[in-house]
N, C-alpha and C positions, 0 to 999 in steps of 0.2 A: 764096738766090742760088746755092747750090751744087748745086741740083737742077734738072732740066728743068721741073718744075712751078713752082718759084720763079721761074726765068728767064721762063717764059711769063707769069706774073702781072705781073712787072715790065714786060715788053714790052707787055702789054695796057694797063696803067695805071701808068706810071712815077711820076707825081705822087701817085697814091693809095697806091702801095706805099711811097713815101718818107714820106708822112704817117703811115702805120701804124708805120713804124720810129721816126720822131720821137716819136710818142705813146707808144710802148712801151719805148723804150730810155732814157728819162729821166723825172724827175718831171713831173707835170702843170704846165702854165702856164709852161714855160720859153721858149716862143716865141709870137710873135703872127702873125697872118695875113700882115701885110706882110713879115715876115722870111721866112716859109715861101714866100711868093709869089716873092720875089727869088731864093731858092736854087733853087726848083723850076723856074725858067727854064732851068736847065742841062739839064733833060731835054727841052727843045725842040730841042736840037741833034740833027742826024740821027744822030750816033754816040754820043749821051749814054748810052743804055741799054747799048750794046755796051761802051763804055769802063767803065762802072760794073760790069757783070757780070765783065768780064775782070779788073778790079782785085781783086775778091774771089776769083775762081776761081784766079788764078795763085798766090795765097797758099796755097791748099789743094791745089796741084798738080793742079788740074782743068782747067788751060788752059796753052797753050804760052807760055813766057816769051819776050819779045822777044829775038831773038838778040844785039842790041846790049847787053843787060843781063846776059847769062849770066856774064860775068867778075865782075860785082858780086855776083850771087847766089851764085856759087861762093865768093867771099871771105866773104860773110856766113855761109854754112853752115860754113866752115872755122874761123870765129872762135869760140873756146870761152868767152872772157871779154874784157871791156874794162877797161882801166886808167884811163880818163878819169873825171873827176867827172860825176855825173849825178843828175837828179831824175826821178821817175816820178810824174806827176800823174794821178789817177783820181778819178772821182766815186763816192761811197759808194753811190749809187743806180743804178749802171751796170747797165742791163738786158741788156747783151750779154756783157760780161766781168765777172763778179761779183768784187768785191774779194778774196774768199778765194782766187781763182785767181791773183792777182798777188802773193801773200805772198812767194813765192820768187824774184821777179824779181831781187832784190839779189844772188843767187848768181852771176849772169852778169857781175857787176862786181867788180873787185879794187880799183878806186879808190873814192874817197868816193862814197856813194850815199844818197839819201833818197827814201823813198816817201811821197807826200803824198796823203791821201784828203780830198776836199772834201765837206762836208756839203751835203745837198739838191741834189746834182749827179749827173747820170747819165752817159751815154756820150759826151757832147760838152762836156767841161769848158771849152774855149776859147770856146764859144758860150754855154753856160749861165751861166757866171760868169767873164767875161773879166777883171774887176777882180782877182779872187782869183788867177787864173792869172798875170796880169801882175805882181802883187805878188811871187808866188813866183819868177818868172823874174828880176825885178829883184834880189831878194835873192841868188839863185843866181849871177847874172852879176856882181854886185858883190863876190862872194866872202865874203859875210857868214856863211856856214855853215861 
């Protein structure tokens, strides 16, 4: 999505590109055709491809940030650490951001922090194992940690 070739592939076949991502970024069998079909409807929107590409590209400084969001981006960049309590939930089978890459996330937090790696889950924890994510959130928000 960060290259012209990738953008062209997504523009040519947005649903097919999304399917490739879903199949490669998580373990086999985490979604069914009905689920994919419902989510893939978002690419039928006239601006669906542009919105998707812009979302990724702006993260990599490959696209202009909406001027209304510049103040927030500046604040995020200026923030060296956060003192709030936080959990970081990631799938052990994440095909995009490997778990070894998130080992140091805790260093951005001075408050209580827990990194939770879910077994047999890839890049989409909230979709692949919503029950586990929900349980972790309930425990977190109940202050049981």
